[in-house]
HTML snippet that shows the backbone in 3Dmol.js (N, CA, C, O; Angstrom):
<script src="https://3Dmol.org/build/3Dmol-min.js"></script>
<div id="view" style="width:600px;height:400px;position:relative"></div>
<script>
const pdb = `
ATOM      1  N   UNK A   1      -0.679  -3.102 -16.194  1.00  0.00           N
ATOM      2  CA  UNK A   1      -0.096  -3.352 -14.976  1.00  0.00           C
ATOM      3  C   UNK A   1       1.034  -4.347 -15.047  1.00  0.00           C
ATOM      4  O   UNK A   1       0.943  -5.304 -15.816  1.00  0.00           O
ATOM      5  N   UNK A   2       2.007  -4.185 -14.347  1.00  0.00           N
ATOM      6  CA  UNK A   2       3.191  -5.100 -14.514  1.00  0.00           C
ATOM      7  C   UNK A   2       2.850  -6.471 -13.956  1.00  0.00           C
ATOM      8  O   UNK A   2       1.918  -6.650 -13.173  1.00  0.00           O
ATOM      9  N   UNK A   3       3.609  -7.375 -14.374  1.00  0.00           N
ATOM     10  CA  UNK A   3       3.405  -8.815 -13.923  1.00  0.00           C
ATOM     11  C   UNK A   3       3.561  -8.877 -12.286  1.00  0.00           C
ATOM     12  O   UNK A   3       2.797  -9.457 -11.514  1.00  0.00           O
ATOM     13  N   UNK A   4       4.647  -8.196 -11.980  1.00  0.00           N
ATOM     14  CA  UNK A   4       5.015  -8.248 -10.444  1.00  0.00           C
ATOM     15  C   UNK A   4       3.861  -7.679  -9.574  1.00  0.00           C
ATOM     16  O   UNK A   4       3.440  -8.249  -8.568  1.00  0.00           O
ATOM     17  N   UNK A   5       3.443  -6.629 -10.005  1.00  0.00           N
ATOM     18  CA  UNK A   5       2.324  -5.840  -9.331  1.00  0.00           C
ATOM     19  C   UNK A   5       1.087  -6.758  -9.379  1.00  0.00           C
ATOM     20  O   UNK A   5       0.485  -6.977  -8.328  1.00  0.00           O
ATOM     21  N   UNK A   6       0.667  -7.316 -10.553  1.00  0.00           N
ATOM     22  CA  UNK A   6      -0.404  -8.212 -10.701  1.00  0.00           C
ATOM     23  C   UNK A   6      -0.309  -9.458  -9.732  1.00  0.00           C
ATOM     24  O   UNK A   6      -1.288  -9.848  -9.097  1.00  0.00           O
ATOM     25  N   UNK A   7       0.721  -9.955  -9.673  1.00  0.00           N
ATOM     26  CA  UNK A   7       1.117 -11.165  -8.909  1.00  0.00           C
ATOM     27  C   UNK A   7       0.937 -10.749  -7.392  1.00  0.00           C
ATOM     28  O   UNK A   7       0.323 -11.477  -6.611  1.00  0.00           O
ATOM     29  N   UNK A   8       1.477  -9.597  -7.028  1.00  0.00           N
ATOM     30  CA  UNK A   8       1.446  -9.178  -5.649  1.00  0.00           C
ATOM     31  C   UNK A   8      -0.019  -8.938  -5.141  1.00  0.00           C
ATOM     32  O   UNK A   8      -0.447  -9.323  -4.053  1.00  0.00           O
ATOM     33  N   UNK A   9      -0.699  -8.267  -6.061  1.00  0.00           N
ATOM     34  CA  UNK A   9      -2.142  -8.178  -5.687  1.00  0.00           C
ATOM     35  C   UNK A   9      -2.944  -9.509  -5.608  1.00  0.00           C
ATOM     36  O   UNK A   9      -3.845  -9.696  -4.790  1.00  0.00           O
ATOM     37  N   UNK A  10      -2.561 -10.354  -6.471  1.00  0.00           N
ATOM     38  CA  UNK A  10      -3.244 -11.655  -6.538  1.00  0.00           C
ATOM     39  C   UNK A  10      -2.912 -12.452  -5.271  1.00  0.00           C
ATOM     40  O   UNK A  10      -3.753 -13.209  -4.787  1.00  0.00           O
ATOM     41  N   UNK A  11      -1.667 -12.289  -4.715  1.00  0.00           N
ATOM     42  CA  UNK A  11      -1.172 -13.017  -3.602  1.00  0.00           C
ATOM     43  C   UNK A  11      -1.832 -12.371  -2.287  1.00  0.00           C
ATOM     44  O   UNK A  11      -1.797 -12.973  -1.214  1.00  0.00           O
ATOM     45  N   UNK A  12      -2.403 -11.176  -2.424  1.00  0.00           N
ATOM     46  CA  UNK A  12      -2.947 -10.453  -1.260  1.00  0.00           C
ATOM     47  C   UNK A  12      -4.512 -10.236  -1.562  1.00  0.00           C
ATOM     48  O   UNK A  12      -5.171  -9.350  -1.018  1.00  0.00           O
ATOM     49  N   UNK A  13      -4.962 -11.036  -2.376  1.00  0.00           N
ATOM     50  CA  UNK A  13      -6.373 -10.850  -2.793  1.00  0.00           C
ATOM     51  C   UNK A  13      -7.402 -10.816  -1.598  1.00  0.00           C
ATOM     52  O   UNK A  13      -8.462 -10.195  -1.673  1.00  0.00           O
ATOM     53  N   UNK A  14      -7.018 -11.507  -0.532  1.00  0.00           N
ATOM     54  CA  UNK A  14      -7.960 -11.594   0.632  1.00  0.00           C
ATOM     55  C   UNK A  14      -8.098 -10.222   1.293  1.00  0.00           C
ATOM     56  O   UNK A  14      -9.094  -9.941   1.959  1.00  0.00           O
ATOM     57  N   UNK A  15      -7.120  -9.400   1.108  1.00  0.00           N
ATOM     58  CA  UNK A  15      -7.149  -8.011   1.609  1.00  0.00           C
ATOM     59  C   UNK A  15      -7.934  -7.042   0.761  1.00  0.00           C
ATOM     60  O   UNK A  15      -8.305  -5.946   1.181  1.00  0.00           O
ATOM     61  N   UNK A  16      -8.171  -7.503  -0.462  1.00  0.00           N
ATOM     62  CA  UNK A  16      -9.144  -6.708  -1.463  1.00  0.00           C
ATOM     63  C   UNK A  16     -10.450  -7.508  -1.677  1.00  0.00           C
ATOM     64  O   UNK A  16     -10.990  -7.601  -2.780  1.00  0.00           O
ATOM     65  N   UNK A  17     -10.880  -8.032  -0.643  1.00  0.00           N
ATOM     66  CA  UNK A  17     -12.101  -8.853  -0.848  1.00  0.00           C
ATOM     67  C   UNK A  17     -13.312  -8.119  -1.317  1.00  0.00           C
ATOM     68  O   UNK A  17     -14.220  -8.696  -1.915  1.00  0.00           O
ATOM     69  N   UNK A  18     -13.322  -6.775  -1.029  1.00  0.00           N
ATOM     70  CA  UNK A  18     -14.356  -5.908  -1.359  1.00  0.00           C
ATOM     71  C   UNK A  18     -14.335  -5.378  -2.868  1.00  0.00           C
ATOM     72  O   UNK A  18     -15.300  -4.789  -3.354  1.00  0.00           O
ATOM     73  N   UNK A  19     -13.149  -5.637  -3.571  1.00  0.00           N
ATOM     74  CA  UNK A  19     -12.898  -5.222  -4.895  1.00  0.00           C
ATOM     75  C   UNK A  19     -13.389  -6.309  -5.799  1.00  0.00           C
ATOM     76  O   UNK A  19     -12.970  -7.457  -5.657  1.00  0.00           O
ATOM     77  N   UNK A  20     -14.319  -5.975  -6.785  1.00  0.00           N
ATOM     78  CA  UNK A  20     -14.715  -7.038  -7.766  1.00  0.00           C
ATOM     79  C   UNK A  20     -13.424  -7.524  -8.511  1.00  0.00           C
ATOM     80  O   UNK A  20     -12.475  -6.789  -8.784  1.00  0.00           O
ATOM     81  N   UNK A  21     -13.505  -8.723  -8.774  1.00  0.00           N
ATOM     82  CA  UNK A  21     -12.309  -9.466  -9.451  1.00  0.00           C
ATOM     83  C   UNK A  21     -11.750  -8.720 -10.610  1.00  0.00           C
ATOM     84  O   UNK A  21     -10.536  -8.553 -10.732  1.00  0.00           O
ATOM     85  N   UNK A  22     -12.704  -8.228 -11.539  1.00  0.00           N
ATOM     86  CA  UNK A  22     -12.225  -7.533 -12.735  1.00  0.00           C
ATOM     87  C   UNK A  22     -11.697  -6.179 -12.463  1.00  0.00           C
ATOM     88  O   UNK A  22     -11.086  -5.564 -13.337  1.00  0.00           O
ATOM     89  N   UNK A  23     -11.909  -5.691 -11.281  1.00  0.00           N
ATOM     90  CA  UNK A  23     -11.356  -4.230 -11.002  1.00  0.00           C
ATOM     91  C   UNK A  23      -9.997  -4.321 -10.174  1.00  0.00           C
ATOM     92  O   UNK A  23      -9.356  -3.303  -9.911  1.00  0.00           O
ATOM     93  N   UNK A  24      -9.610  -5.535  -9.795  1.00  0.00           N
ATOM     94  CA  UNK A  24      -8.430  -5.679  -9.081  1.00  0.00           C
ATOM     95  C   UNK A  24      -7.117  -5.318  -9.863  1.00  0.00           C
ATOM     96  O   UNK A  24      -6.054  -5.031  -9.313  1.00  0.00           O
ATOM     97  N   UNK A  25      -7.324  -5.368 -11.174  1.00  0.00           N
ATOM     98  CA  UNK A  25      -6.240  -4.900 -12.101  1.00  0.00           C
ATOM     99  C   UNK A  25      -6.100  -3.325 -12.077  1.00  0.00           C
ATOM    100  O   UNK A  25      -5.103  -2.785 -12.558  1.00  0.00           O
ATOM    101  N   UNK A  26      -7.069  -2.652 -11.536  1.00  0.00           N
ATOM    102  CA  UNK A  26      -7.085  -1.234 -11.675  1.00  0.00           C
ATOM    103  C   UNK A  26      -6.865  -0.617 -10.231  1.00  0.00           C
ATOM    104  O   UNK A  26      -7.073   0.587 -10.087  1.00  0.00           O
ATOM    105  N   UNK A  27      -6.478  -1.340  -9.224  1.00  0.00           N
ATOM    106  CA  UNK A  27      -6.289  -0.881  -7.932  1.00  0.00           C
ATOM    107  C   UNK A  27      -5.161   0.147  -8.040  1.00  0.00           C
ATOM    108  O   UNK A  27      -4.090  -0.074  -8.606  1.00  0.00           O
ATOM    109  N   UNK A  28      -5.527   1.363  -7.405  1.00  0.00           N
ATOM    110  CA  UNK A  28      -4.565   2.471  -7.473  1.00  0.00           C
ATOM    111  C   UNK A  28      -3.361   2.268  -6.515  1.00  0.00           C
ATOM    112  O   UNK A  28      -3.442   1.404  -5.642  1.00  0.00           O
ATOM    113  N   UNK A  29      -2.314   2.983  -6.636  1.00  0.00           N
ATOM    114  CA  UNK A  29      -1.169   2.859  -5.837  1.00  0.00           C
ATOM    115  C   UNK A  29      -1.623   3.263  -4.479  1.00  0.00           C
ATOM    116  O   UNK A  29      -1.308   2.618  -3.479  1.00  0.00           O
ATOM    117  N   UNK A  30      -2.395   4.380  -4.445  1.00  0.00           N
ATOM    118  CA  UNK A  30      -2.865   4.863  -3.104  1.00  0.00           C
ATOM    119  C   UNK A  30      -3.640   3.730  -2.338  1.00  0.00           C
ATOM    120  O   UNK A  30      -3.339   3.442  -1.180  1.00  0.00           O
ATOM    121  N   UNK A  31      -4.664   3.087  -3.035  1.00  0.00           N
ATOM    122  CA  UNK A  31      -5.344   1.978  -2.276  1.00  0.00           C
ATOM    123  C   UNK A  31      -4.462   0.871  -1.932  1.00  0.00           C
ATOM    124  O   UNK A  31      -4.600   0.278  -0.863  1.00  0.00           O
ATOM    125  N   UNK A  32      -3.502   0.540  -2.833  1.00  0.00           N
ATOM    126  CA  UNK A  32      -2.618  -0.636  -2.645  1.00  0.00           C
ATOM    127  C   UNK A  32      -1.689  -0.304  -1.384  1.00  0.00           C
ATOM    128  O   UNK A  32      -1.568  -1.179  -0.527  1.00  0.00           O
ATOM    129  N   UNK A  33      -1.097   0.791  -1.246  1.00  0.00           N
ATOM    130  CA  UNK A  33      -0.283   1.227  -0.222  1.00  0.00           C
ATOM    131  C   UNK A  33      -1.156   1.266   1.181  1.00  0.00           C
ATOM    132  O   UNK A  33      -0.788   0.698   2.209  1.00  0.00           O
ATOM    133  N   UNK A  34      -2.296   1.982   1.059  1.00  0.00           N
ATOM    134  CA  UNK A  34      -3.201   1.992   2.290  1.00  0.00           C
ATOM    135  C   UNK A  34      -3.596   0.630   2.831  1.00  0.00           C
ATOM    136  O   UNK A  34      -3.573   0.358   4.031  1.00  0.00           O
ATOM    137  N   UNK A  35      -3.945  -0.175   1.907  1.00  0.00           N
ATOM    138  CA  UNK A  35      -4.397  -1.589   2.350  1.00  0.00           C
ATOM    139  C   UNK A  35      -3.280  -2.397   2.858  1.00  0.00           C
ATOM    140  O   UNK A  35      -3.474  -3.031   3.895  1.00  0.00           O
ATOM    141  N   UNK A  36      -2.208  -2.460   2.310  1.00  0.00           N
ATOM    142  CA  UNK A  36      -0.926  -3.157   2.703  1.00  0.00           C
ATOM    143  C   UNK A  36      -0.487  -2.690   3.999  1.00  0.00           C
ATOM    144  O   UNK A  36      -0.235  -3.518   4.874  1.00  0.00           O
ATOM    145  N   UNK A  37      -0.361  -1.359   4.230  1.00  0.00           N
ATOM    146  CA  UNK A  37       0.084  -0.801   5.430  1.00  0.00           C
ATOM    147  C   UNK A  37      -0.956  -0.976   6.621  1.00  0.00           C
ATOM    148  O   UNK A  37      -0.542  -1.195   7.759  1.00  0.00           O
ATOM    149  N   UNK A  38      -2.233  -0.881   6.357  1.00  0.00           N
ATOM    150  CA  UNK A  38      -3.178  -1.051   7.442  1.00  0.00           C
ATOM    151  C   UNK A  38      -3.400  -2.501   7.798  1.00  0.00           C
ATOM    152  O   UNK A  38      -3.584  -2.816   8.973  1.00  0.00           O
ATOM    153  N   UNK A  39      -3.391  -3.410   6.813  1.00  0.00           N
ATOM    154  CA  UNK A  39      -3.844  -4.769   7.143  1.00  0.00           C
ATOM    155  C   UNK A  39      -2.868  -5.800   6.810  1.00  0.00           C
ATOM    156  O   UNK A  39      -3.078  -6.967   7.141  1.00  0.00           O
ATOM    157  N   UNK A  40      -1.754  -5.435   6.141  1.00  0.00           N
ATOM    158  CA  UNK A  40      -0.678  -6.407   5.811  1.00  0.00           C
ATOM    159  C   UNK A  40       0.292  -6.681   6.880  1.00  0.00           C
ATOM    160  O   UNK A  40       0.208  -6.072   7.946  1.00  0.00           O
ATOM    161  N   UNK A  41       1.257  -7.603   6.655  1.00  0.00           N
ATOM    162  CA  UNK A  41       2.298  -7.821   7.575  1.00  0.00           C
ATOM    163  C   UNK A  41       3.503  -6.996   7.234  1.00  0.00           C
ATOM    164  O   UNK A  41       3.502  -6.302   6.217  1.00  0.00           O
ATOM    165  N   UNK A  42       4.608  -7.048   8.106  1.00  0.00           N
ATOM    166  CA  UNK A  42       5.787  -6.416   7.686  1.00  0.00           C
ATOM    167  C   UNK A  42       6.358  -7.043   6.530  1.00  0.00           C
ATOM    168  O   UNK A  42       6.930  -6.323   5.712  1.00  0.00           O
ATOM    169  N   UNK A  43       6.282  -8.351   6.333  1.00  0.00           N
ATOM    170  CA  UNK A  43       6.775  -8.926   5.138  1.00  0.00           C
ATOM    171  C   UNK A  43       6.016  -8.408   3.881  1.00  0.00           C
ATOM    172  O   UNK A  43       6.585  -8.270   2.798  1.00  0.00           O
ATOM    173  N   UNK A  44       4.786  -8.147   4.069  1.00  0.00           N
ATOM    174  CA  UNK A  44       3.959  -7.699   2.971  1.00  0.00           C
ATOM    175  C   UNK A  44       4.474  -6.254   2.577  1.00  0.00           C
ATOM    176  O   UNK A  44       4.588  -5.922   1.397  1.00  0.00           O
ATOM    177  N   UNK A  45       4.765  -5.452   3.586  1.00  0.00           N
ATOM    178  CA  UNK A  45       5.417  -4.144   3.359  1.00  0.00           C
ATOM    179  C   UNK A  45       6.643  -4.192   2.695  1.00  0.00           C
ATOM    180  O   UNK A  45       6.900  -3.349   1.835  1.00  0.00           O
ATOM    181  N   UNK A  46       7.544  -5.202   3.028  1.00  0.00           N
ATOM    182  CA  UNK A  46       8.906  -5.315   2.384  1.00  0.00           C
ATOM    183  C   UNK A  46       8.562  -5.691   0.885  1.00  0.00           C
ATOM    184  O   UNK A  46       9.166  -5.145  -0.038  1.00  0.00           O
ATOM    185  N   UNK A  47       7.659  -6.559   0.683  1.00  0.00           N
ATOM    186  CA  UNK A  47       7.304  -6.962  -0.704  1.00  0.00           C
ATOM    187  C   UNK A  47       6.744  -5.826  -1.560  1.00  0.00           C
ATOM    188  O   UNK A  47       6.993  -5.703  -2.759  1.00  0.00           O
ATOM    189  N   UNK A  48       5.976  -5.014  -0.853  1.00  0.00           N
ATOM    190  CA  UNK A  48       5.330  -3.809  -1.523  1.00  0.00           C
ATOM    191  C   UNK A  48       6.417  -2.818  -1.963  1.00  0.00           C
ATOM    192  O   UNK A  48       6.316  -2.188  -3.016  1.00  0.00           O
ATOM    193  N   UNK A  49       7.495  -2.694  -1.095  1.00  0.00           N
ATOM    194  CA  UNK A  49       8.631  -1.877  -1.535  1.00  0.00           C
ATOM    195  C   UNK A  49       9.260  -2.405  -2.759  1.00  0.00           C
ATOM    196  O   UNK A  49       9.686  -1.614  -3.601  1.00  0.00           O
ATOM    197  N   UNK A  50       9.353  -3.703  -2.925  1.00  0.00           N
ATOM    198  CA  UNK A  50      10.012  -4.300  -4.032  1.00  0.00           C
ATOM    199  C   UNK A  50       9.198  -4.025  -5.264  1.00  0.00           C
ATOM    200  O   UNK A  50       9.758  -3.781  -6.332  1.00  0.00           O
ATOM    201  N   UNK A  51       7.862  -4.059  -5.141  1.00  0.00           N
ATOM    202  CA  UNK A  51       6.967  -3.931  -6.283  1.00  0.00           C
ATOM    203  C   UNK A  51       6.915  -2.496  -6.733  1.00  0.00           C
ATOM    204  O   UNK A  51       7.099  -2.230  -7.921  1.00  0.00           O
ATOM    205  N   UNK A  52       6.678  -1.573  -5.858  1.00  0.00           N
ATOM    206  CA  UNK A  52       6.453  -0.179  -6.172  1.00  0.00           C
ATOM    207  C   UNK A  52       7.670   0.737  -6.104  1.00  0.00           C
ATOM    208  O   UNK A  52       7.703   1.817  -6.694  1.00  0.00           O
ATOM    209  N   UNK A  53       8.675   0.259  -5.356  1.00  0.00           N
ATOM    210  CA  UNK A  53       9.976   0.931  -4.919  1.00  0.00           C
ATOM    211  C   UNK A  53       9.741   1.676  -3.634  1.00  0.00           C
ATOM    212  O   UNK A  53       8.649   2.199  -3.409  1.00  0.00           O
ATOM    213  N   UNK A  54      10.707   1.732  -2.816  1.00  0.00           N
ATOM    214  CA  UNK A  54      10.495   2.437  -1.484  1.00  0.00           C
ATOM    215  C   UNK A  54      10.231   3.905  -1.728  1.00  0.00           C
ATOM    216  O   UNK A  54       9.462   4.477  -0.955  1.00  0.00           O
ATOM    217  N   UNK A  55      10.733   4.509  -2.624  1.00  0.00           N
ATOM    218  CA  UNK A  55      10.424   5.939  -2.941  1.00  0.00           C
ATOM    219  C   UNK A  55       9.088   6.168  -3.272  1.00  0.00           C
ATOM    220  O   UNK A  55       8.513   7.123  -2.749  1.00  0.00           O
ATOM    221  N   UNK A  56       8.433   5.354  -4.152  1.00  0.00           N
ATOM    222  CA  UNK A  56       7.057   5.430  -4.446  1.00  0.00           C
ATOM    223  C   UNK A  56       6.042   5.178  -3.336  1.00  0.00           C
ATOM    224  O   UNK A  56       5.035   5.877  -3.222  1.00  0.00           O
ATOM    225  N   UNK A  57       6.330   4.160  -2.517  1.00  0.00           N
ATOM    226  CA  UNK A  57       5.564   3.902  -1.331  1.00  0.00           C
ATOM    227  C   UNK A  57       5.576   5.091  -0.418  1.00  0.00           C
ATOM    228  O   UNK A  57       4.532   5.470   0.112  1.00  0.00           O
ATOM    229  N   UNK A  58       6.773   5.718  -0.207  1.00  0.00           N
ATOM    230  CA  UNK A  58       6.850   6.936   0.663  1.00  0.00           C
ATOM    231  C   UNK A  58       6.053   8.153   0.085  1.00  0.00           C
ATOM    232  O   UNK A  58       5.385   8.942   0.754  1.00  0.00           O
ATOM    233  N   UNK A  59       6.233   8.173  -1.261  1.00  0.00           N
ATOM    234  CA  UNK A  59       5.518   9.243  -1.906  1.00  0.00           C
ATOM    235  C   UNK A  59       4.071   9.139  -1.811  1.00  0.00           C
ATOM    236  O   UNK A  59       3.448  10.174  -1.572  1.00  0.00           O
ATOM    237  N   UNK A  60       3.450   8.053  -1.961  1.00  0.00           N
ATOM    238  CA  UNK A  60       2.121   7.824  -1.913  1.00  0.00           C
ATOM    239  C   UNK A  60       1.665   8.091  -0.447  1.00  0.00           C
ATOM    240  O   UNK A  60       0.683   8.797  -0.217  1.00  0.00           O
ATOM    241  N   UNK A  61       2.361   7.540   0.484  1.00  0.00           N
ATOM    242  CA  UNK A  61       2.077   7.566   1.947  1.00  0.00           C
ATOM    243  C   UNK A  61       1.957   9.104   2.372  1.00  0.00           C
ATOM    244  O   UNK A  61       0.951   9.559   2.918  1.00  0.00           O
ATOM    245  N   UNK A  62       3.051   9.824   2.073  1.00  0.00           N
ATOM    246  CA  UNK A  62       3.274  11.161   2.486  1.00  0.00           C
ATOM    247  C   UNK A  62       2.308  12.151   1.754  1.00  0.00           C
ATOM    248  O   UNK A  62       2.040  13.246   2.248  1.00  0.00           O
ATOM    249  N   UNK A  63       1.828  11.758   0.641  1.00  0.00           N
ATOM    250  CA  UNK A  63       0.986  12.631  -0.185  1.00  0.00           C
ATOM    251  C   UNK A  63      -0.472  12.525   0.233  1.00  0.00           C
ATOM    252  O   UNK A  63      -1.284  13.334  -0.219  1.00  0.00           O
ATOM    253  N   UNK A  64      -0.808  11.656   0.996  1.00  0.00           N
ATOM    254  CA  UNK A  64      -2.272  11.471   1.685  1.00  0.00           C
ATOM    255  C   UNK A  64      -2.413  12.803   2.272  1.00  0.00           C
ATOM    256  O   UNK A  64      -1.548  13.416   2.898  1.00  0.00           O
ATOM    257  N   UNK A  65      -3.732  13.221   1.969  1.00  0.00           N
ATOM    258  CA  UNK A  65      -4.206  14.468   2.717  1.00  0.00           C
ATOM    259  C   UNK A  65      -5.614  14.316   2.920  1.00  0.00           C
ATOM    260  O   UNK A  65      -6.272  13.449   2.344  1.00  0.00           O
ATOM    261  N   UNK A  66      -6.127  15.216   3.800  1.00  0.00           N
ATOM    262  CA  UNK A  66      -7.633  15.302   4.212  1.00  0.00           C
ATOM    263  C   UNK A  66      -8.028  13.880   4.743  1.00  0.00           C
ATOM    264  O   UNK A  66      -7.470  13.263   5.650  1.00  0.00           O
ATOM    265  N   UNK A  67      -9.108  13.488   3.990  1.00  0.00           N
ATOM    266  CA  UNK A  67      -9.770  12.302   4.331  1.00  0.00           C
ATOM    267  C   UNK A  67      -8.818  10.985   4.200  1.00  0.00           C
ATOM    268  O   UNK A  67      -8.950  10.038   4.975  1.00  0.00           O
ATOM    269  N   UNK A  68      -7.955  11.000   3.272  1.00  0.00           N
ATOM    270  CA  UNK A  68      -7.127   9.888   3.070  1.00  0.00           C
ATOM    271  C   UNK A  68      -6.194   9.665   4.227  1.00  0.00           C
ATOM    272  O   UNK A  68      -5.845   8.510   4.469  1.00  0.00           O
ATOM    273  N   UNK A  69      -5.758  10.658   4.965  1.00  0.00           N
ATOM    274  CA  UNK A  69      -4.903  10.536   6.135  1.00  0.00           C
ATOM    275  C   UNK A  69      -5.712   9.747   7.251  1.00  0.00           C
ATOM    276  O   UNK A  69      -5.206   8.891   7.976  1.00  0.00           O
ATOM    277  N   UNK A  70      -6.941  10.123   7.287  1.00  0.00           N
ATOM    278  CA  UNK A  70      -7.867   9.343   8.276  1.00  0.00           C
ATOM    279  C   UNK A  70      -8.099   7.931   7.982  1.00  0.00           C
ATOM    280  O   UNK A  70      -8.541   7.177   8.849  1.00  0.00           O
ATOM    281  N   UNK A  71      -7.813   7.528   6.764  1.00  0.00           N
ATOM    282  CA  UNK A  71      -7.875   6.057   6.413  1.00  0.00           C
ATOM    283  C   UNK A  71      -6.828   5.094   7.081  1.00  0.00           C
ATOM    284  O   UNK A  71      -7.003   3.883   7.221  1.00  0.00           O
ATOM    285  N   UNK A  72      -5.658   5.833   7.493  1.00  0.00           N
ATOM    286  CA  UNK A  72      -4.630   5.090   8.137  1.00  0.00           C
ATOM    287  C   UNK A  72      -5.012   5.103   9.680  1.00  0.00           C
ATOM    288  O   UNK A  72      -5.525   6.069  10.245  1.00  0.00           O
ATOM    289  N   UNK A  73      -4.697   3.924  10.266  1.00  0.00           N
ATOM    290  CA  UNK A  73      -4.857   3.931  11.768  1.00  0.00           C
ATOM    291  C   UNK A  73      -3.765   4.694  12.343  1.00  0.00           C
ATOM    292  O   UNK A  73      -2.635   4.633  11.858  1.00  0.00           O
ATOM    293  N   UNK A  74      -4.062   5.460  13.424  1.00  0.00           N
ATOM    294  CA  UNK A  74      -3.009   6.325  14.041  1.00  0.00           C
ATOM    295  C   UNK A  74      -1.667   5.657  14.332  1.00  0.00           C
ATOM    296  O   UNK A  74      -0.603   6.180  14.000  1.00  0.00           O
ATOM    297  N   UNK A  75      -1.754   4.445  14.982  1.00  0.00           N
ATOM    298  CA  UNK A  75      -0.416   3.788  15.150  1.00  0.00           C
ATOM    299  C   UNK A  75       0.310   3.403  13.953  1.00  0.00           C
ATOM    300  O   UNK A  75       1.541   3.421  13.924  1.00  0.00           O
ATOM    301  N   UNK A  76      -0.487   3.015  12.853  1.00  0.00           N
ATOM    302  CA  UNK A  76       0.085   2.723  11.475  1.00  0.00           C
ATOM    303  C   UNK A  76       0.708   3.946  10.843  1.00  0.00           C
ATOM    304  O   UNK A  76       1.788   3.841  10.261  1.00  0.00           O
ATOM    305  N   UNK A  77       0.047   5.154  10.935  1.00  0.00           N
ATOM    306  CA  UNK A  77       0.561   6.360  10.521  1.00  0.00           C
ATOM    307  C   UNK A  77       1.869   6.683  11.218  1.00  0.00           C
ATOM    308  O   UNK A  77       2.853   7.065  10.586  1.00  0.00           O
ATOM    309  N   UNK A  78       1.860   6.532  12.446  1.00  0.00           N
ATOM    310  CA  UNK A  78       3.120   6.952  13.227  1.00  0.00           C
ATOM    311  C   UNK A  78       4.232   6.038  12.882  1.00  0.00           C
ATOM    312  O   UNK A  78       5.308   6.560  12.591  1.00  0.00           O
ATOM    313  N   UNK A  79       4.126   4.715  12.872  1.00  0.00           N
ATOM    314  CA  UNK A  79       5.108   3.708  12.532  1.00  0.00           C
ATOM    315  C   UNK A  79       5.675   3.982  11.038  1.00  0.00           C
ATOM    316  O   UNK A  79       6.881   4.088  10.815  1.00  0.00           O
ATOM    317  N   UNK A  80       4.840   4.067  10.204  1.00  0.00           N
ATOM    318  CA  UNK A  80       5.222   4.161   8.848  1.00  0.00           C
ATOM    319  C   UNK A  80       5.803   5.604   8.459  1.00  0.00           C
ATOM    320  O   UNK A  80       6.563   5.766   7.504  1.00  0.00           O
ATOM    321  N   UNK A  81       5.394   6.569   9.247  1.00  0.00           N
ATOM    322  CA  UNK A  81       6.021   7.898   9.040  1.00  0.00           C
ATOM    323  C   UNK A  81       7.488   7.799   9.391  1.00  0.00           C
ATOM    324  O   UNK A  81       8.362   8.376   8.743  1.00  0.00           O
ATOM    325  N   UNK A  82       7.706   7.075  10.397  1.00  0.00           N
ATOM    326  CA  UNK A  82       9.175   6.776  10.865  1.00  0.00           C
ATOM    327  C   UNK A  82       9.886   5.841   9.847  1.00  0.00           C
ATOM    328  O   UNK A  82      11.040   6.077   9.490  1.00  0.00           O
ATOM    329  N   UNK A  83       9.247   4.879   9.429  1.00  0.00           N
ATOM    330  CA  UNK A  83       9.904   3.873   8.605  1.00  0.00           C
ATOM    331  C   UNK A  83      10.188   4.318   7.143  1.00  0.00           C
ATOM    332  O   UNK A  83      11.149   3.937   6.475  1.00  0.00           O
ATOM    333  N   UNK A  84       9.197   5.193   6.735  1.00  0.00           N
ATOM    334  CA  UNK A  84       9.379   5.641   5.325  1.00  0.00           C
ATOM    335  C   UNK A  84      10.137   7.062   5.210  1.00  0.00           C
ATOM    336  O   UNK A  84      10.448   7.511   4.107  1.00  0.00           O
ATOM    337  N   UNK A  85      10.395   7.695   6.331  1.00  0.00           N
ATOM    338  CA  UNK A  85      10.991   8.925   6.315  1.00  0.00           C
ATOM    339  C   UNK A  85      12.407   8.860   5.421  1.00  0.00           C
ATOM    340  O   UNK A  85      12.643   9.807   4.671  1.00  0.00           O
ATOM    341  N   UNK A  86      13.206   7.912   5.491  1.00  0.00           N
ATOM    342  CA  UNK A  86      14.354   7.988   4.736  1.00  0.00           C
ATOM    343  C   UNK A  86      14.156   7.966   3.199  1.00  0.00           C
ATOM    344  O   UNK A  86      15.025   8.374   2.429  1.00  0.00           O
ATOM    345  N   UNK A  87      13.070   7.511   2.832  1.00  0.00           N
ATOM    346  CA  UNK A  87      12.811   7.501   1.283  1.00  0.00           C
ATOM    347  C   UNK A  87      12.045   8.770   0.852  1.00  0.00           C
ATOM    348  O   UNK A  87      11.926   8.969  -0.357  1.00  0.00           O
ATOM    349  N   UNK A  88      11.518   9.644   1.726  1.00  0.00           N
ATOM    350  CA  UNK A  88      10.775  10.714   1.243  1.00  0.00           C
ATOM    351  C   UNK A  88      11.670  11.826   0.679  1.00  0.00           C
ATOM    352  O   UNK A  88      11.165  12.846   0.211  1.00  0.00           O
TER     353      UNK A  88
END
`;
const viewer = $3Dmol.createViewer("view");
viewer.addModel(pdb, "pdb");
viewer.setStyle({}, {cartoon: {color: "spectrum"}});
viewer.zoomTo();
viewer.render();
</script>
């Protein structure tokens, strides 16, 4: 894991309260994006784009299927569909 990603997860550790400390290093891009978009702030979203790149965030977001789509709140799904469309 890159230092930047590790630092980002550490700074947002309260959002990953259910993840055991030793497993925080293994948080997938999918879980990271889902958690930040659902529970983070817009500043957290901006920081996430710097950590993963806007294109990667869009790729993860738009590749969600089936049950993963249901993990996003409907209003979050709508907002970020519009916000990430230019990067898809």
